[in-house]
VOPAGU-2260 file (C-alpha; in pm, 1 decimal, decimal comma):
REM VOPAGU-2260
SITE   aa  ch    i         X         Y         Z
SITE  MET   A    0    -852,2   -3667,7    -553,4
SITE  THR   A    1   -1192,4   -3699,7    -705,1
SITE  LYS   A    2   -1383,5   -3539,1    -360,1
SITE  ILE   A    3   -1588,6   -3245,7    -487,7
SITE  GLU   A    4   -1522,1   -2929,9    -268,8
SITE  LYS   A    5   -1803,0   -2654,9    -257,9
SITE  VAL   A    6   -1718,4   -2297,9    -151,4
SITE  GLY   A    7   -2020,0   -2084,1    -159,0
SITE  SER   A    8   -2208,1   -2175,0    -473,3
SITE  PHE   A    9   -1890,0   -2299,2    -685,5
SITE  GLU   A   10   -1805,8   -2655,5    -704,5
SITE  SER   A   11   -1451,1   -2804,7    -764,5
SITE  LYS   A   12   -1190,7   -3091,8    -695,3
SITE  ILE   A   13    -834,3   -3135,3    -681,8
SITE  THR   A   14    -786,8   -3353,5   -1026,9
SITE  VAL   A   15    -424,0   -3502,3   -1102,9
SITE  TYR   A   16    -429,8   -3315,7   -1400,1
SITE  VAL   A   17    -439,3   -2983,9   -1231,4
SITE  VAL   A   18    -185,6   -3078,7    -971,9
SITE  VAL   A   19      40,8   -3147,7   -1265,5
SITE  CYS   A   20      -2,6   -2782,7   -1388,9
SITE  TRP   A   21      58,5   -2649,1   -1050,6
SITE  VAL   A   22     390,5   -2802,2   -1036,4
SITE  LEU   A   23     508,1   -2798,2   -1342,2
SITE  ALA   A   24     444,7   -2417,4   -1367,8
SITE  ALA   A   25     609,8   -2379,3   -1004,0
SITE  CYS   A   26     940,3   -2507,5   -1194,6
SITE  GLY   A   27     970,1   -2153,0   -1264,5
SITE  GLY   A   28    1086,1   -2120,2    -893,4
SITE  LEU   A   29    1297,0   -2398,0    -896,3
SITE  MET   A   30    1488,2   -2248,2   -1203,4
SITE  PHE   A   31    1496,8   -1880,4   -1044,0
SITE  GLY   A   32    1642,8   -2064,0    -713,7
SITE  TYR   A   33    1885,7   -2273,1    -902,9
SITE  ASP   A   34    2035,3   -2003,8   -1038,5
SITE  ILE   A   35    2038,1   -1803,8    -734,3
SITE  GLY   A   36    2210,4   -2074,5    -548,9
SITE  ILE   A   37    2455,8   -2175,3    -837,8
SITE  SER   A   38    2609,1   -1851,0    -895,2
SITE  GLY   A   39    2651,7   -1781,0    -504,1
SITE  ALA   A   40    2395,1   -1515,3    -482,8
SITE  LYS   A   41    2233,6   -1664,7    -153,0
SITE  CYS   A   42    2459,4   -1518,5      96,2
SITE  LEU   A   43    2413,7   -1188,3     -99,2
SITE  HIS   A   44    2025,3   -1223,0     -90,5
SITE  VAL   A   45    2048,4   -1326,7     296,3
SITE  LEU   A   46    1836,3   -1016,9     398,1
SITE  SER   A   47    1611,0   -1017,6     111,2
SITE  HIS   A   48    1497,5   -1400,8      37,0
SITE  SER   A   49    1376,1   -1668,5     250,6
SITE  PHE   A   50    1653,2   -1937,8     193,7
SITE  ILE   A   51    1712,9   -2115,0     509,5
SITE  ILE   A   52    1902,4   -2433,2     456,5
SITE  PRO   A   53    2184,4   -2248,9     245,8
SITE  ILE   A   54    2303,8   -1974,9     470,6
SITE  LEU   A   55    2296,4   -2114,2     783,4
SITE  PHE   A   56    2643,9   -2285,0     720,3
SITE  TYR   A   57    2787,9   -1924,0     534,1
SITE  PHE   A   58    2670,0   -1730,0     887,5
SITE  TYR   A   59    2765,4   -1997,7    1122,4
SITE  GLU   A   60    3134,8   -1977,1     949,6
SITE  LEU   A   61    3143,1   -1632,8     917,6
SITE  SER   A   62    3062,5   -1608,3    1292,4
SITE  LEU   A   63    3357,2   -1829,5    1348,9
SITE  GLY   A   64    3569,4   -1588,4    1134,6
SITE  ASN   A   65    3624,5   -1846,5     843,7
SITE  LEU   A   66    3482,4   -1631,0     573,3
SITE  LYS   A   67    3750,5   -1784,1     324,9
SITE  ARG   A   68    3568,2   -2144,4     387,8
SITE  ALA   A   69    3234,2   -1982,8     411,5
SITE  PHE   A   70    3243,3   -1869,9      64,9
SITE  GLU   A   71    3475,3   -2181,4    -100,9
SITE  ASP   A   72    3192,4   -2435,6      53,2
SITE  ASP   A   73    2869,7   -2241,8     -42,6
SITE  GLY   A   74    2992,5   -1951,0    -248,8
SITE  GLY   A   75    2863,8   -2091,7    -598,5
SITE  VAL   A   76    3071,1   -2085,3    -896,2
SITE  THR   A   77    3205,9   -1747,1    -792,5
SITE  ALA   A   78    3436,3   -1890,6    -527,5
SITE  MET   A   79    3550,8   -2176,8    -752,6
SITE  ASP   A   80    3912,1   -2151,3    -857,8
SITE  ASP   A   81    3862,9   -2293,9   -1143,1
SITE  PHE   A   82    3610,3   -2035,3   -1245,6
SITE  LEU   A   83    3790,0   -1759,9   -1135,7
SITE  ILE   A   84    4108,2   -1813,3   -1313,5
SITE  LYS   A   85    3939,5   -1832,3   -1617,4
SITE  PHE   A   86    3711,4   -1536,8   -1603,3
SITE  PHE   A   87    3847,4   -1335,2   -1330,2
SITE  PRO   A   88    4208,7   -1364,5   -1288,6
SITE  ALA   A   89    4277,2   -1063,6   -1102,6
SITE  VAL   A   90    3998,1   -1185,4    -824,3
SITE  TYR   A   91    4214,2   -1464,7    -788,5
SITE  GLN   A   92    4514,2   -1334,1    -756,3
SITE  ARG   A   93    4378,9   -1084,3    -523,8
SITE  LYS   A   94    4210,0   -1394,8    -312,1
SITE  LEU   A   95    4566,8   -1584,2    -265,7
SITE  ARG   A   96    4758,2   -1226,4    -185,8
SITE  ALA   A   97    4486,8   -1070,0      16,4
SITE  LYS   A   98    4521,0   -1043,6     425,8
SITE  GLU   A   99    4256,2   -1219,5     575,5
SITE  ASP   A  100    3956,5   -1032,9     650,5
SITE  ASN   A  101    3612,8   -1105,9     770,9
SITE  TYR   A  102    3416,5    -847,0     581,7
SITE  CYS   A  103    3623,7    -774,2     320,9
SITE  LYS   A  104    3796,0   -1112,1     124,4
SITE  TYR   A  105    3582,1   -1112,4    -172,2
SITE  ASP   A  106    3483,8    -724,6    -228,3
SITE  ASN   A  107    3505,6    -663,4    -594,1
SITE  GLN   A  108    3253,3    -493,5    -810,8
SITE  TYR   A  109    3319,2    -717,2   -1137,0
SITE  LEU   A  110    3255,9   -1018,0    -965,7
SITE  GLN   A  111    2962,1    -909,3    -823,2
SITE  LEU   A  112    2839,3    -771,1   -1133,4
SITE  PHE   A  113    2830,7   -1171,2   -1211,2
SITE  THR   A  114    2583,3   -1240,0   -1013,1
SITE  SER   A  115    2382,5    -862,3   -1041,3
SITE  SER   A  116    2343,6    -859,6   -1412,4
SITE  LEU   A  117    2071,1   -1090,3   -1406,9
SITE  TYR   A  118    1840,3    -887,2   -1222,6
SITE  LEU   A  119    1857,4    -637,7   -1432,4
SITE  ALA   A  120    1810,9    -791,7   -1703,6
SITE  ALA   A  121    1508,8    -965,8   -1537,3
SITE  LEU   A  122    1361,9    -624,9   -1467,9
SITE  VAL   A  123    1390,6    -504,6   -1794,7
SITE  SER   A  124    1225,6    -808,9   -1973,3
SITE  SER   A  125     918,1    -825,7   -1673,8
SITE  PHE   A  126     757,8    -536,9   -1861,2
SITE  ALA   A  127     802,3    -717,6   -2205,1
SITE  ALA   A  128     672,3   -1026,0   -2027,3
SITE  SER   A  129     364,1    -809,9   -1884,5
SITE  LYS   A  130     276,4    -709,2   -2254,3
SITE  MET   A  131     290,2   -1089,6   -2383,8
SITE  CYS   A  132     104,7   -1194,1   -2089,5
SITE  SER   A  133    -173,8    -977,7   -2156,7
SITE  LYS   A  134    -169,6   -1024,1   -2504,8
SITE  LEU   A  135     -89,5   -1406,8   -2569,3
SITE  GLY   A  136    -146,4   -1542,2   -2210,2
SITE  ARG   A  137      -0,6   -1688,9   -1899,3
SITE  LYS   A  138      88,7   -2035,1   -2115,9
SITE  PRO   A  139     339,1   -1890,6   -2409,6
SITE  THR   A  140     487,3   -1638,9   -2149,3
SITE  ILE   A  141     598,8   -1902,7   -1963,8
SITE  PHE   A  142     723,1   -2091,3   -2245,9
SITE  VAL   A  143     943,1   -1815,6   -2368,3
SITE  ALA   A  144    1094,6   -1799,2   -2033,1
SITE  SER   A  145    1157,8   -2155,6   -1993,5
SITE  ALA   A  146    1350,7   -2116,3   -2364,2
SITE  PHE   A  147    1555,9   -1824,5   -2246,8
SITE  PHE   A  148    1698,0   -1992,9   -1950,9
SITE  LEU   A  149    1797,7   -2296,1   -2114,0
SITE  CYS   A  150    1970,4   -2142,8   -2416,6
SITE  GLY   A  151    2080,0   -1907,5   -2132,3
SITE  SER   A  152    2218,0   -2211,1   -1925,2
SITE  LEU   A  153    2378,6   -2414,5   -2170,4
SITE  LEU   A  154    2571,0   -2084,9   -2301,9
SITE  SER   A  155    2709,5   -2042,4   -1970,0
SITE  ALA   A  156    2799,4   -2395,7   -1946,4
SITE  ALA   A  157    3026,9   -2374,9   -2282,1
SITE  ALA   A  158    3126,4   -2008,8   -2245,7
SITE  GLN   A  159    3493,8   -1944,1   -2356,9
SITE  ARG   A  160    3505,1   -1584,3   -2318,8
SITE  ILE   A  161    3369,0   -1327,6   -2060,9
SITE  TRP   A  162    3150,4   -1223,3   -2306,8
SITE  MET   A  163    2989,6   -1537,4   -2349,2
SITE  ILE   A  164    2936,3   -1578,0   -1984,3
SITE  ILE   A  165    2776,5   -1225,3   -1933,4
SITE  LEU   A  166    2564,4   -1251,8   -2254,7
SITE  ALA   A  167    2460,3   -1580,8   -2077,0
SITE  ARG   A  168    2378,3   -1410,0   -1767,1
SITE  VAL   A  169    2141,7   -1163,0   -1993,4
SITE  LEU   A  170    1949,4   -1455,6   -2138,0
SITE  LEU   A  171    1924,3   -1619,3   -1812,2
SITE  GLY   A  172    1782,7   -1319,8   -1655,8
SITE  VAL   A  173    1533,7   -1240,8   -1918,3
SITE  GLY   A  174    1415,4   -1577,6   -1851,3
SITE  VAL   A  175    1378,3   -1485,1   -1504,2
SITE  GLY   A  176    1214,7   -1177,0   -1581,5
SITE  PHE   A  177     927,8   -1364,7   -1783,6
SITE  GLY   A  178     894,9   -1645,4   -1531,8
SITE  ASN   A  179     864,5   -1482,1   -1215,3
SITE  GLU   A  180     595,6   -1246,5   -1417,2
SITE  ALA   A  181     392,4   -1500,8   -1549,6
SITE  VAL   A  182     438,1   -1810,0   -1307,5
SITE  PRO   A  183     275,7   -1632,4   -1006,0
SITE  LEU   A  184     -27,6   -1506,5   -1207,3
SITE  PHE   A  185     -83,0   -1851,4   -1350,5
SITE  LEU   A  186     -74,0   -2001,0   -1027,2
SITE  SER   A  187    -327,8   -1777,5    -876,1
SITE  GLU   A  188    -551,8   -1786,1   -1147,4
SITE  ILE   A  189    -561,8   -2163,4   -1187,5
SITE  ALA   A  190    -617,7   -2281,6    -830,7
SITE  PRO   A  191    -936,0   -2294,3    -652,3
SITE  VAL   A  192   -1010,3   -2009,4    -419,2
SITE  GLN   A  193    -994,9   -2245,1     -76,8
SITE  HIS   A  194    -632,3   -2347,1    -188,8
SITE  ARG   A  195    -492,8   -2035,6    -359,2
SITE  GLY   A  196    -259,0   -1947,7     -80,7
SITE  ALA   A  197    -102,9   -2274,4     -82,0
SITE  VAL   A  198     -66,4   -2299,2    -443,3
SITE  ASN   A  199     109,0   -1954,6    -504,9
SITE  ILE   A  200     361,5   -2059,0    -198,6
SITE  LEU   A  201     463,0   -2356,7    -448,0
SITE  PHE   A  202     634,8   -2100,0    -619,4
SITE  GLN   A  203     853,0   -1959,2    -294,8
SITE  LEU   A  204     905,7   -2338,9    -207,7
SITE  PHE   A  205    1059,0   -2458,9    -540,6
SITE  ILE   A  206    1316,0   -2116,6    -500,2
SITE  THR   A  207    1443,3   -2261,5    -171,4
SITE  ILE   A  208    1434,8   -2615,0    -342,2
SITE  GLY   A  209    1639,5   -2524,4    -646,4
SITE  ILE   A  210    1889,3   -2325,2    -377,0
SITE  LEU   A  211    1922,2   -2652,4    -165,5
SITE  PHE   A  212    1953,0   -2837,4    -510,2
SITE  ALA   A  213    2250,8   -2597,3    -654,1
SITE  ASN   A  214    2395,2   -2657,1    -298,0
SITE  LEU   A  215    2450,4   -2999,0    -324,9
SITE  VAL   A  216    2557,7   -2983,1    -672,8
SITE  ASN   A  217    2811,9   -2718,4    -605,7
SITE  TYR   A  218    2966,0   -2935,6    -320,3
SITE  GLY   A  219    3020,2   -3211,8    -576,9
SITE  ALA   A  220    3117,3   -3002,8    -865,6
SITE  SER   A  221    3376,2   -2791,7    -639,8
SITE  LYS   A  222    3602,6   -3113,0    -647,8
SITE  ILE   A  223    3591,7   -3182,5   -1016,1
SITE  HIS   A  224    3907,2   -2969,4   -1160,1
SITE  PRO   A  225    3888,3   -2784,6   -1419,8
SITE  TRP   A  226    3544,8   -2798,9   -1538,5
SITE  GLY   A  227    3342,5   -2843,0   -1236,7
SITE  TRP   A  228    3201,0   -2459,2   -1275,5
SITE  ARG   A  229    3059,2   -2591,9   -1594,4
SITE  LEU   A  230    2851,1   -2888,7   -1478,2
SITE  SER   A  231    2706,0   -2634,3   -1222,6
SITE  LEU   A  232    2617,9   -2395,3   -1505,1
SITE  GLY   A  233    2471,9   -2647,0   -1686,1
SITE  LEU   A  234    2253,0   -2846,8   -1493,3
SITE  ALA   A  235    2027,3   -2524,0   -1455,0
SITE  SER   A  236    1943,5   -2666,9   -1821,1
SITE  LEU   A  237    1744,7   -2929,5   -1558,4
SITE  PRO   A  238    1495,4   -2702,9   -1432,6
SITE  ALA   A  239    1466,0   -2485,9   -1770,5
SITE  ALA   A  240    1357,7   -2788,2   -1916,3
SITE  PHE   A  241    1105,5   -2935,4   -1678,2
SITE  LEU   A  242     935,6   -2576,7   -1743,4
SITE  PHE   A  243    1035,2   -2652,1   -2095,7
SITE  VAL   A  244     818,7   -2895,8   -2129,4
SITE  GLY   A  245     551,1   -2806,1   -1868,1
SITE  SER   A  246     476,9   -2519,4   -2040,6
SITE  VAL   A  247     353,2   -2761,1   -2316,9
SITE  VAL   A  248     145,7   -2971,9   -2049,1
SITE  ILE   A  249     -45,2   -2710,2   -1872,1
SITE  ILE   A  250    -352,2   -2510,4   -2006,9
SITE  GLU   A  251    -416,1   -2141,6   -2008,0
SITE  THR   A  252    -599,9   -2004,3   -1743,0
SITE  PRO   A  253    -992,1   -1921,4   -1764,1
SITE  THR   A  254    -936,5   -1560,4   -1631,5
SITE  SER   A  255    -678,1   -1485,3   -1926,2
SITE  LEU   A  256    -902,1   -1656,8   -2162,8
SITE  VAL   A  257   -1192,0   -1452,7   -2099,9
SITE  GLU   A  258    -973,5   -1139,9   -2065,6
SITE  ARG   A  259    -891,5   -1161,7   -2424,1
SITE  ASN   A  260   -1248,2   -1262,3   -2554,1
SITE  GLN   A  261   -1237,0   -1630,4   -2563,9
SITE  GLU   A  262   -1539,4   -1690,4   -2367,9
SITE  SER   A  263   -1590,1   -2080,4   -2524,4
SITE  GLN   A  264   -1230,9   -2178,2   -2447,3
SITE  GLY   A  265   -1270,1   -2021,4   -2119,8
SITE  LEU   A  266   -1590,4   -2217,8   -2030,4
SITE  SER   A  267   -1411,1   -2548,9   -2107,9
SITE  THR   A  268   -1067,8   -2485,6   -1942,9
SITE  LEU   A  269   -1273,8   -2395,8   -1631,2
SITE  LYS   A  270   -1457,2   -2731,5   -1623,6
SITE  LYS   A  271   -1129,2   -2927,1   -1731,6
SITE  ILE   A  272    -960,7   -2777,7   -1426,7
SITE  ARG   A  273   -1216,0   -2787,9   -1168,1
SITE  GLY   A  274   -1295,3   -3131,8   -1258,4
SITE  VAL   A  275   -1682,8   -3097,2   -1258,6
SITE  GLU   A  276   -1938,6   -2955,7   -1538,8
SITE  ASP   A  277   -2115,3   -2703,2   -1309,3
SITE  VAL   A  278   -1921,0   -2411,2   -1315,6
SITE  ASP   A  279   -2142,3   -2160,2   -1473,5
SITE  ALA   A  280   -2154,4   -1983,4   -1152,6
SITE  GLU   A  281   -1789,0   -1911,1   -1121,5
SITE  PHE   A  282   -1755,8   -1859,0   -1486,5
SITE  GLU   A  283   -1975,2   -1579,4   -1514,3
SITE  GLN   A  284   -1829,4   -1447,5   -1211,4
SITE  ILE   A  285   -1485,5   -1467,2   -1410,7
SITE  LYS   A  286   -1681,6   -1254,4   -1685,8
SITE  MET   A  287   -1844,2    -997,8   -1451,8
SITE  ALA   A  288   -1476,9    -959,4   -1293,6
SITE  CYS   A  289   -1353,6    -913,3   -1662,1
SITE  GLU   A  290   -1635,2    -641,2   -1716,3
SITE  ALA   A  291   -1597,3    -468,5   -1409,4
SITE  ALA   A  292   -1212,3    -461,1   -1431,4
SITE  ARG   A  293   -1235,7    -263,2   -1768,7
SITE  GLU   A  294   -1451,1     -11,2   -1596,4
SITE  GLY   A  295   -1235,3      35,8   -1341,8
SITE  ARG   A  296   -1467,1     -97,1   -1079,5
SITE  GLU   A  297   -1337,7    -313,2    -768,6
SITE  GLU   A  298   -1412,3    -320,2    -390,7
SITE  GLU   A  299   -1129,5    -357,7    -148,5
SITE  THR   A  300   -1025,3    -301,3     212,1
SITE  ALA   A  301    -710,7    -140,4     372,8
SITE  SER   A  302    -544,7    -450,7     578,3
SITE  PRO   A  303    -190,3    -508,7     721,2
SITE  SER   A  304     -86,4    -842,9     563,8
SITE  LEU   A  305     305,6    -849,4     614,3
SITE  ARG   A  306     434,6    -785,3     987,6
SITE  PRO   A  307     800,6    -706,1     987,4
SITE  ASP   A  308    1027,1    -862,8    1254,0
SITE  VAL   A  309    1301,5    -591,7    1320,4
SITE  HIS   A  310    1514,3    -779,8    1629,3
SITE  LYS   A  311    1646,7   -1061,1    1465,5
SITE  PRO   A  312    1874,6    -813,2    1209,1
SITE  ASP   A  313    1915,2    -594,7    1480,5
SITE  CYS   A  314    2037,1    -858,2    1753,4
SITE  ILE   A  315    2247,4    -994,6    1500,6
SITE  GLY   A  316    2424,9    -660,0    1410,7
SITE  ALA   A  317    2451,9    -590,7    1794,6
SITE  ILE   A  318    2654,7    -912,2    1857,6
SITE  LEU   A  319    2867,7    -902,4    1554,9
SITE  LEU   A  320    2941,2    -527,4    1628,9
SITE  VAL   A  321    3088,5    -593,6    1942,8
SITE  HIS   A  322    3271,6    -977,3    1961,9
SITE  LEU   A  323    3345,4   -1000,6    1567,6
SITE  LYS   A  324    3622,6    -810,6    1440,1
SITE  GLY   A  325    3806,4    -784,9    1097,6
SITE  SER   A  326    4044,4   -1091,0    1177,1
SITE  ASN   A  327    3936,4   -1258,3    1510,3
SITE  SER   A  328    3593,2   -1512,8    1555,6
SITE  LEU   A  329    3340,3   -1572,8    1753,8
SITE  ASP   A  330    3313,2   -1835,6    2017,0
SITE  GLU   A  331    3093,1   -2128,2    1933,2
SITE  GLY   A  332    2797,4   -2032,9    2170,7
SITE  LEU   A  333    2776,8   -1679,4    2012,0
SITE  ALA   A  334    2817,6   -1801,8    1699,5
SITE  GLY   A  335    2545,9   -2026,9    1735,1
SITE  LEU   A  336    2306,9   -1771,0    1889,0
SITE  VAL   A  337    2344,5   -1576,9    1516,0
SITE  VAL   A  338    2265,6   -1884,0    1343,0
SITE  VAL   A  339    1911,6   -1911,9    1549,3
SITE  LEU   A  340    1882,2   -1546,5    1524,6
SITE  VAL   A  341    1896,5   -1578,4    1160,2
SITE  CYS   A  342    1669,0   -1937,2    1121,7
SITE  LEU   A  343    1411,0   -1678,5    1315,3
SITE  PHE   A  344    1479,2   -1400,1    1090,6
SITE  VAL   A  345    1438,5   -1630,7     795,3
SITE  MET   A  346    1118,9   -1818,4     925,1
SITE  SER   A  347     949,7   -1490,7     984,5
SITE  PHE   A  348     975,1   -1388,3     612,9
SITE  ALA   A  349     898,1   -1705,5     491,5
SITE  TRP   A  350     540,3   -1698,9     593,4
SITE  SER   A  351     478,8   -1339,4     539,1
SITE  TRP   A  352     735,3   -1124,3     248,7
SITE  GLY   A  353     816,5   -1411,3      91,9
SITE  PRO   A  354     495,9   -1572,8     -58,3
SITE  LEU   A  355     312,8   -1268,2       5,2
SITE  GLY   A  356     528,9   -1059,0    -201,8
SITE  TRP   A  357     456,4   -1286,6    -505,5
SITE  LEU   A  358      76,2   -1318,4    -392,5
SITE  ILE   A  359     -26,3   -1000,1    -293,3
SITE  PRO   A  360      48,1    -843,7    -643,9
SITE  SER   A  361    -124,5   -1091,7    -823,7
SITE  GLU   A  362    -444,0   -1028,1    -653,4
SITE  THR   A  363    -424,9    -647,4    -628,5
SITE  PHE   A  364    -481,7    -528,8    -964,5
SITE  PRO   A  365    -769,7    -526,9   -1182,7
SITE  LEU   A  366    -756,2    -763,7   -1459,1
SITE  GLU   A  367    -753,4    -481,8   -1726,1
SITE  ILE   A  368    -374,9    -374,7   -1547,5
SITE  ARG   A  369    -306,1    -672,6   -1386,4
SITE  THR   A  370     -11,6    -770,7   -1578,9
SITE  SER   A  371     130,4    -384,8   -1588,5
SITE  GLY   A  372      65,2    -394,8   -1231,2
SITE  PHE   A  373     260,7    -721,4   -1151,0
SITE  ALA   A  374     525,4    -591,4   -1403,6
SITE  CYS   A  375     612,3    -362,6   -1138,4
SITE  ALA   A  376     633,2    -546,4    -859,0
SITE  VAL   A  377     837,7    -803,4   -1031,3
SITE  SER   A  378    1046,5    -483,6   -1168,6
SITE  SER   A  379    1101,2    -347,2    -830,5
SITE  ASN   A  380    1177,5    -696,9    -656,6
SITE  MET   A  381    1428,7    -744,7    -949,6
SITE  LEU   A  382    1555,0    -352,1    -915,0
SITE  PHE   A  383    1641,8    -396,8    -526,5
SITE  THR   A  384    1767,8    -711,0    -543,0
SITE  PHE   A  385    2018,9    -591,3    -848,6
SITE  ILE   A  386    2102,7    -321,7    -564,9
SITE  ILE   A  387    2158,6    -593,5    -298,2
SITE  ALA   A  388    2344,5    -805,7    -479,8
SITE  GLN   A  389    2589,2    -535,5    -671,1
SITE  ALA   A  390    2683,5    -320,8    -340,6
SITE  PHE   A  391    2622,1    -614,8     -58,9
SITE  LEU   A  392    2984,7    -741,2     -37,5
SITE  SER   A  393    3094,7    -386,8     -71,5
SITE  MET   A  394    2877,2    -259,9     213,3
SITE  MET   A  395    2984,6    -543,5     462,5
SITE  CYS   A  396    3357,8    -447,3     386,5
SITE  HIS   A  397    3285,3     -65,9     474,7
SITE  MET   A  398    2996,1     -74,0     731,1
SITE  ARG   A  399    3083,5    -420,8     872,6
SITE  ALA   A  400    2846,3    -520,2    1166,2
SITE  PHE   A  401    2644,7    -196,5    1067,0
SITE  ILE   A  402    2513,0    -334,8     772,4
SITE  PHE   A  403    2257,1    -525,6     994,3
SITE  PHE   A  404    2147,4    -208,1    1192,6
SITE  PHE   A  405    2124,7     -93,2     798,6
SITE  PHE   A  406    1856,1    -342,5     706,7
SITE  ALA   A  407    1686,1    -375,7    1029,6
SITE  ALA   A  408    1585,5      18,8     954,1
SITE  TRP   A  409    1441,3     -90,7     620,3
SITE  ILE   A  410    1267,8    -380,4     731,1
SITE  VAL   A  411    1098,5     -86,5     967,6
SITE  VAL   A  412    1028,0     118,2     666,2
SITE  MET   A  413     884,8    -207,8     492,0
SITE  GLY   A  414     627,8    -231,8     761,3
SITE  CYS   A  415     540,1     107,5     841,3
SITE  SER   A  416     482,4     117,8     438,5
SITE  CYS   A  417     273,8    -193,7     432,7
SITE  TYR   A  418      76,5    -121,5     740,1
SITE  SER   A  419     -38,4     223,8     637,1
SITE  CYS   A  420     -74,1     156,6     226,0
SITE  CYS   A  421    -101,6    -195,1     118,7
SITE  PRO   A  422    -466,9    -281,5      30,4
SITE  ARG   A  423    -601,7    -625,8      50,8
SITE  GLN   A  424    -854,2    -696,8    -186,9
SITE  LYS   A  425   -1188,9    -833,7    -117,9
SITE  MET   A  426   -1219,9    -942,0    -465,2
SITE  CYS   A  427   -1595,2    -882,5    -487,1
SITE  ARG   A  428   -1545,2    -755,5    -845,9
SITE  LEU   A  429   -1182,2    -796,7    -892,6
SITE  MET   A  430   -1145,9   -1171,3    -846,9
SITE  PRO   A  431   -1556,0   -1247,2    -729,9
SITE  TRP   A  432   -1494,6   -1612,5    -676,0
SITE  LEU   A  433   -1295,4   -1531,1    -367,6
SITE  ARG   A  434   -1421,9   -1570,3     -53,5
SITE  GLY   A  435   -1495,0   -1292,3     252,2
SITE  CYS   A  436   -1588,2   -1022,5      19,1
SITE  GLY   A  437   -1660,9    -684,1     157,8
SITE  SER   A  438   -1743,2    -338,4      97,5
SITE  SER   A  439   -1559,3     -26,3      73,8
SITE  THR   A  440   -1489,3     260,9    -182,3
SITE  ARG   A  441   -1172,3     302,5    -374,1
SITE  SER   A  442    -955,9     585,3    -190,5
SITE  GLY   A  443    -787,3     859,5    -402,2
SITE  ARG   A  444    -435,3     675,5    -333,7
SITE  ASP   A  445    -533,3     355,9    -518,6
SITE  SER   A  446    -676,5     543,7    -819,1
SITE  TRP   A  447    -367,8     744,4    -834,1
SITE  MET   A  448    -217,1     410,3    -789,8
SITE  ILE   A  449    -384,6     268,8   -1082,6
SITE  MET   A  450    -338,2     558,7   -1312,2
SITE  MET   A  451      29,8     512,0   -1272,1
SITE  VAL   A  452      26,0     153,0   -1365,8
SITE  LYS   A  453    -179,2     227,9   -1666,9
SITE  LYS   A  454      86,1     496,4   -1752,3
SITE  ALA   A  455     363,4     246,3   -1705,8
């Protein structure tokens, strides 16, 4: 890890320290992913997140008509009887008495609120995180994220009343809001240009790893009575602890330091993370980028960065509409086909909307409003995740297989909007150490966008 790489006039090498910084910061994704897996939110997020391993078994069971087993084996603490008895006894009684139905078994607004309340808290807190990122930097924001999440995980494990479990979810949501705001920005700004995409994808990768780890924990904890659910929720403190330690070990990004007029520290930090002494050219470009951003000048060209894959949810809906009714099941051949289609859909997401949904917002906005702009992206993500998590089971109960056509239509809207509106920054002034700079003028649409972000 000592080979010097050169991009244009910028030199860098991958050091052990900078790799440690990447991995520790990416634990913010591990923290987020573990909560999604442990709370049972993965089945609610199947159409908005790239979680391959957790959802395959769920959809296979759903396709075979055994929704009860799908939720109990892979539904997180919200499917554990001991948890339901303590906090949601009405849901537990309904579960015992309810007529078997492939689509409506767990349709309950309060149970869905347990999951979705986290995203509402994350939505609000992302704006506070934006201010903190701008005023204090990325590193202390990551520290606050880990502290909130650690407190929330410990409180949820010790909860004795419903208000305690909801308060714990709010604390977890604040941690997620701060972490999802600061971590992708940190990863983008600390990585060398030639590795920026790969480093930023670590966040999405760690989300998926967190969900896989949560699945394994759920499997074991579901067999421990009556406190297995406490173990599942309490172990969320592990990724939070990793991020907490990481927030002490990692270094602030040069961009943030220069942006806050700490140029000497920015220069020494850049030398440390690049592993070379000759960083003057890159540092001057960072200074120019900060100045240009303050003046509202950047160059960008429009490019379709994300491509939707409409056919997978459309095909899934067609199969389930024709073959899966309220109480019957698919034959194993069709069930396997549904799993393959889900796999293809999620794989398509994994190399497009998943990582680029974090990467593009972190690079689209000039430095002057980057944290505010990224907060808009994070809050939008949390808002729609909240809506989906709160409504998905009820929608599935009433719409049944048509729900897949519903989401397929929204993928069309997403793709068309991205094709026509999403700018791809060439970064000549915004982040001028990137390769491939071109020249164009900023459109009135993008000027309006920046004006709106400033107002936000």
